[in-house]
C-alpha positions in Angstrom: 37.6 12.0 14.2 34.4 13.8 14.9 36.3 16.8 16.1 37.9 17.3 12.7 34.8 16.8 10.7 32.2 19.4 10.0 29.0 19.4 8.1 28.8 20.9 4.6 25.2 21.8 3.8 24.1 22.2 0.2 20.5 23.1 -0.3 19.0 23.3 -3.6 16.0 25.7 -3.3 13.8 25.2 -6.3 11.3 28.1 -6.5 10.6 30.9 -8.9 9.3 32.9 -6.0 12.6 33.4 -4.2 14.3 36.8 -4.8 17.7 36.7 -6.3 19.6 38.5 -3.5 19.5 40.3 -0.2 16.8 38.4 1.8 18.5 38.0 5.2 17.5 40.5 7.9 21.2 41.1 8.7 21.8 41.7 5.0 18.8 44.1 5.0 20.5 46.1 7.8 23.8 46.3 5.9 22.1 47.1 2.6 19.9 49.9 4.1 23.0 51.7 5.5 25.2 51.2 2.4 23.9 50.4 -1.1 25.0 47.2 -2.6 25.6 48.4 -6.2 26.8 44.9 -7.3 23.6 43.4 -6.0 21.4 46.0 -7.8 22.9 45.0 -11.1 21.7 41.3 -10.8 18.7 40.2 -12.9 15.8 39.8 -10.5 17.3 41.9 -7.7 14.7 42.8 -5.0 15.5 45.5 -2.5 15.5 44.0 1.0 12.8 46.4 2.2 10.3 44.9 -0.4 10.8 41.3 0.8 7.9 40.1 2.9 8.0 37.8 5.9 6.5 34.9 3.9 9.6 34.9 1.7 11.9 35.1 4.7 10.1 32.2 6.3 10.4 30.3 3.0 14.2 30.6 2.9 14.9 30.3 6.6 15.9 33.9 7.2 13.0 34.9 9.5 13.7 35.9 13.1 10.6 35.2 15.2 7.8 32.8 14.7 8.6 29.6 13.1 7.7 25.9 13.4 4.5 24.7 11.7 3.7 28.0 10.1 7.1 28.1 8.3 6.8 24.5 7.3 3.3 25.1 5.8 4.6 28.1 3.8 7.7 26.1 2.6 5.6 23.2 1.5 3.1 25.5 -0.3 6.0 27.1 -2.2 7.5 23.8 -3.3 9.8 22.7 -0.5 9.0 19.0 -0.9 11.0 15.8 -1.2 11.9 15.7 -4.9 13.2 12.1 -4.8 16.0 13.4 -7.0 19.4 11.7 -6.2 22.9 13.0 -6.8 24.6 12.1 -10.1 28.3 12.3 -9.3 30.7 13.2 -12.2 32.5 10.3 -13.8 30.9 7.8 -11.4 32.4 9.5 -8.4 31.1 8.8 -4.9 30.3 11.1 -2.0 30.5 9.3 1.3 28.3 10.0 4.3 25.5 12.1 2.8 23.0 12.3 5.6 20.1 11.9 3.1 19.8 11.6 -0.6 16.4 13.2 -0.5 15.7 17.0 -0.3 13.4 18.7 2.2 13.3 15.9 4.8 11.4 16.3 8.0 13.8 17.5 10.7 11.2 18.0 13.5 12.8 15.2 15.5 16.0 17.3 15.6 14.4 20.7 16.4 12.3 22.2 19.1 9.4 22.7 16.6 8.3 21.6 13.2 11.1 22.0 10.6 12.2 20.8 7.2 15.9 20.3 6.3 16.3 21.9 2.8 19.7 20.5 2.0 22.1 17.6 1.8 24.8 17.5 4.5 28.1 16.0 3.6 30.5 15.6 6.5 34.1 16.5 5.5 37.3 17.5 7.2 37.6 21.2 8.0 39.2 23.1 5.1 37.8 20.8 2.4 37.0 22.8 -0.8 33.3 23.3 -1.5 32.5 23.4 -5.2 29.7 24.8 -7.3 27.0 22.2 -8.2 26.4 23.9 -11.6 27.3 27.0 -13.5 25.8 30.1 -12.0 26.3 33.5 -10.4 26.9 34.5 -6.8 23.7 36.2 -5.6 24.0 36.1 -1.8 26.6 36.1 1.0 25.5 35.8 4.6 27.2 35.6 8.0 24.2 34.1 9.7 25.5 34.9 13.1 22.4 33.6 14.9 21.6 30.7 12.6 22.8 27.0 12.4 23.8 27.5 8.8 26.8 29.7 9.7 28.6 31.5 6.9 26.7 31.0 3.6 27.1 31.7 -0.1 24.1 31.4 -2.5 24.3 30.8 -6.3 21.6 31.3 -8.8 21.3 28.9 -11.8 19.4 29.6 -15.0 17.5 26.8 -16.8 20.1 27.0 -19.5 22.8 26.3 -16.9 21.1 23.3 -15.3 18.9 21.8 -18.0 16.0 22.1 -15.6 12.8 23.9 -16.7 13.0 26.4 -13.9 15.5 28.7 -12.1 17.3 27.1 -9.2 19.4 28.3 -6.2 22.1 26.5 -4.4 23.2 27.4 -0.9 26.6 26.5 0.5 26.6 26.7 4.3 28.8 26.0 7.3 31.8 27.7 5.6 35.1 28.2 7.4 35.2 31.9 6.3 33.4 34.1 3.9 34.0 33.3 0.3 36.2 35.8 -1.6 33.8 35.6 -4.6 32.0 38.9 -4.9 28.2 39.3 -5.5 27.7 38.9 -9.3 30.7 36.7 -9.8 30.1 34.0 -12.5 31.1 30.5 -11.6 31.4 27.2 -13.5 30.4 23.8 -12.2 33.2 22.6 -9.9 34.6 26.0 -9.2 35.6 26.4 -5.5 33.1 28.5 -3.6 34.8 28.3 -0.2 36.0 25.8 2.4 34.3 23.7 5.1 34.2 25.2 8.5 
């Protein structure tokens, strides 16, 4: 059974300091060689060249360094256990969540200090992954050298979530890149992609 199950990672990054799009180094290389016009139209877009290493460390897109320094930056910018728990629609249940807390210590699973900024939900390969809230697609990453694998990021306004701040949700370990373009608007429950 383990061979047919994969991990779906959903990380809810709650910080106003995170740029809306284009913060992966591999995305930076792609954007510098060819402009991402759909990215530039997004509210809050920051050109990749203007994103500093601290932001890259915050969101886990920094190559080089790491460990305790990254964890300190992440905690200073709000990556802490929120003690929020999922509230499934119509009393639904989601089996096998690895943790119902956010930003748990993953140092025991890594070579150096690390926080896990998500909820992993093991599912069979090909299972649809759905948006946790209304939002807009603000990032798509191949993450060739990262455990996250193929990733899509959504941005959610306070009006869309009912929270008093902007939030971002990451959908990782996808089977293939989502067909949704940067700037696409999604509704809660819309399919983002499929598990890998």
